[in-house]
C-alpha beads as a LAMMPS data file, in Angstrom:
LAMMPS data file: protein, C-alpha beads

110 atoms
109 bonds

1 atom types
1 bond types

-500.0 500.0 xlo xhi
-500.0 500.0 ylo yhi
-500.0 500.0 zlo zhi

Masses

1 110.0

Atoms # bond

1 1 1 0.000 0.000 0.000
2 1 1 2.824 2.421 0.802
3 1 1 4.525 1.849 -2.553
4 1 1 1.206 2.502 -4.328
5 1 1 0.884 5.861 -2.566
6 1 1 4.504 6.633 -3.367
7 1 1 3.921 5.933 -7.062
8 1 1 0.798 8.104 -7.074
9 1 1 2.733 10.893 -5.393
10 1 1 5.507 10.666 -7.976
11 1 1 2.994 10.790 -10.823
12 1 1 1.167 13.781 -9.339
13 1 1 4.369 15.711 -8.678
14 1 1 5.697 15.009 -12.172
15 1 1 2.432 16.228 -13.671
16 1 1 2.661 19.420 -11.612
17 1 1 6.308 19.815 -12.672
18 1 1 5.385 19.398 -16.340
19 1 1 2.510 21.866 -16.040
20 1 1 4.771 24.463 -14.410
21 1 1 7.477 23.983 -17.041
22 1 1 4.932 24.404 -19.845
23 1 1 3.648 27.536 -18.106
24 1 1 7.166 28.905 -17.873
25 1 1 7.746 28.347 -21.586
26 1 1 4.332 29.859 -22.373
27 1 1 5.164 32.976 -20.391
28 1 1 8.454 33.206 -22.297
29 1 1 6.601 33.112 -25.615
30 1 1 4.231 35.874 -24.482
31 1 1 7.216 37.926 -23.277
32 1 1 8.916 37.611 -26.648
33 1 1 5.697 38.546 -28.420
34 1 1 5.357 41.684 -26.304
35 1 1 8.984 42.613 -27.062
36 1 1 8.402 42.191 -30.792
37 1 1 5.162 44.214 -30.788
38 1 1 6.565 47.074 -28.608
39 1 1 3.278 48.820 -27.841
40 1 1 2.467 50.694 -24.628
41 1 1 0.137 47.952 -23.448
42 1 1 2.738 45.323 -24.280
43 1 1 5.354 47.148 -22.195
44 1 1 3.032 47.120 -19.183
45 1 1 2.370 43.433 -19.712
46 1 1 6.097 42.740 -20.010
47 1 1 6.712 43.534 -16.348
48 1 1 3.783 41.337 -15.350
49 1 1 5.146 38.487 -17.457
50 1 1 8.585 38.709 -15.883
51 1 1 7.073 38.640 -12.378
52 1 1 4.903 35.670 -13.307
53 1 1 7.923 33.884 -14.775
54 1 1 9.841 34.354 -11.522
55 1 1 6.977 32.943 -9.443
56 1 1 6.514 29.967 -11.766
57 1 1 10.271 29.307 -11.813
58 1 1 10.479 29.174 -8.027
59 1 1 7.376 26.964 -7.908
60 1 1 9.106 24.689 -10.433
61 1 1 12.191 24.517 -8.222
62 1 1 10.043 23.735 -5.165
63 1 1 8.152 20.941 -6.940
64 1 1 11.396 19.484 -8.264
65 1 1 12.789 19.471 -4.730
66 1 1 9.688 17.568 -3.584
67 1 1 10.142 15.091 -6.433
68 1 1 13.748 14.574 -5.393
69 1 1 12.700 13.919 -1.796
70 1 1 10.264 11.245 -2.974
71 1 1 12.875 9.769 -5.330
72 1 1 15.475 9.645 -2.546
73 1 1 13.169 7.462 -0.480
74 1 1 13.581 4.771 -3.127
75 1 1 17.169 5.309 -4.248
76 1 1 19.687 7.634 -2.607
77 1 1 21.817 7.750 -5.769
78 1 1 19.085 9.598 -7.665
79 1 1 19.257 12.637 -5.414
80 1 1 18.715 16.088 -6.904
81 1 1 18.253 14.992 -10.513
82 1 1 14.998 16.890 -10.972
83 1 1 16.391 19.936 -9.190
84 1 1 19.322 20.070 -11.616
85 1 1 16.995 19.446 -14.566
86 1 1 14.711 22.244 -13.386
87 1 1 17.602 24.668 -13.063
88 1 1 18.746 23.906 -16.598
89 1 1 15.311 23.764 -18.252
90 1 1 13.963 26.728 -16.305
91 1 1 17.089 28.784 -16.794
92 1 1 17.029 28.407 -20.550
93 1 1 13.240 28.722 -20.846
94 1 1 13.249 32.389 -21.883
95 1 1 15.882 31.814 -24.559
96 1 1 14.287 28.671 -25.939
97 1 1 10.767 30.114 -25.983
98 1 1 12.037 33.285 -27.714
99 1 1 13.650 31.167 -30.425
100 1 1 10.463 29.110 -30.746
101 1 1 8.370 32.260 -31.145
102 1 1 10.680 33.695 -33.808
103 1 1 10.754 30.423 -35.759
104 1 1 6.969 30.088 -35.646
105 1 1 6.547 33.748 -36.610
106 1 1 8.724 33.193 -39.682
107 1 1 6.896 30.011 -40.630
108 1 1 3.449 31.581 -40.347
109 1 1 4.542 34.935 -41.786
110 1 1 3.882 37.293 -38.876

Bonds

1 1 1 2
2 1 2 3
3 1 3 4
4 1 4 5
5 1 5 6
6 1 6 7
7 1 7 8
8 1 8 9
9 1 9 10
10 1 10 11
11 1 11 12
12 1 12 13
13 1 13 14
14 1 14 15
15 1 15 16
16 1 16 17
17 1 17 18
18 1 18 19
19 1 19 20
20 1 20 21
21 1 21 22
22 1 22 23
23 1 23 24
24 1 24 25
25 1 25 26
26 1 26 27
27 1 27 28
28 1 28 29
29 1 29 30
30 1 30 31
31 1 31 32
32 1 32 33
33 1 33 34
34 1 34 35
35 1 35 36
36 1 36 37
37 1 37 38
38 1 38 39
39 1 39 40
40 1 40 41
41 1 41 42
42 1 42 43
43 1 43 44
44 1 44 45
45 1 45 46
46 1 46 47
47 1 47 48
48 1 48 49
49 1 49 50
50 1 50 51
51 1 51 52
52 1 52 53
53 1 53 54
54 1 54 55
55 1 55 56
56 1 56 57
57 1 57 58
58 1 58 59
59 1 59 60
60 1 60 61
61 1 61 62
62 1 62 63
63 1 63 64
64 1 64 65
65 1 65 66
66 1 66 67
67 1 67 68
68 1 68 69
69 1 69 70
70 1 70 71
71 1 71 72
72 1 72 73
73 1 73 74
74 1 74 75
75 1 75 76
76 1 76 77
77 1 77 78
78 1 78 79
79 1 79 80
80 1 80 81
81 1 81 82
82 1 82 83
83 1 83 84
84 1 84 85
85 1 85 86
86 1 86 87
87 1 87 88
88 1 88 89
89 1 89 90
90 1 90 91
91 1 91 92
92 1 92 93
93 1 93 94
94 1 94 95
95 1 95 96
96 1 96 97
97 1 97 98
98 1 98 99
99 1 99 100
100 1 100 101
101 1 101 102
102 1 102 103
103 1 103 104
104 1 104 105
105 1 105 106
106 1 106 107
107 1 107 108
108 1 108 109
109 1 109 110
């Protein structure tokens, strides 16, 4: 019974981690769009997007730390893998989402 709950916890935390990472990349795309448009409303939204990105990034780090705690209960050698992955994926999220936006804008002609 305990291993079943542990597996459910791992699945739930990984889903939350994935959702937060997708949100972080989505915010990055909206930030890049507001930079490209450069309107007054977009400049006001840009500060909101950067604040939201910071909150989502720290939530991503927190969830990855929880995942690592659950993983360490099973195998001590797998410590801090998700935390490192979150630092890398979250740290490059703005750059990667900006490149994605520019590539999609060229493909669709915007």
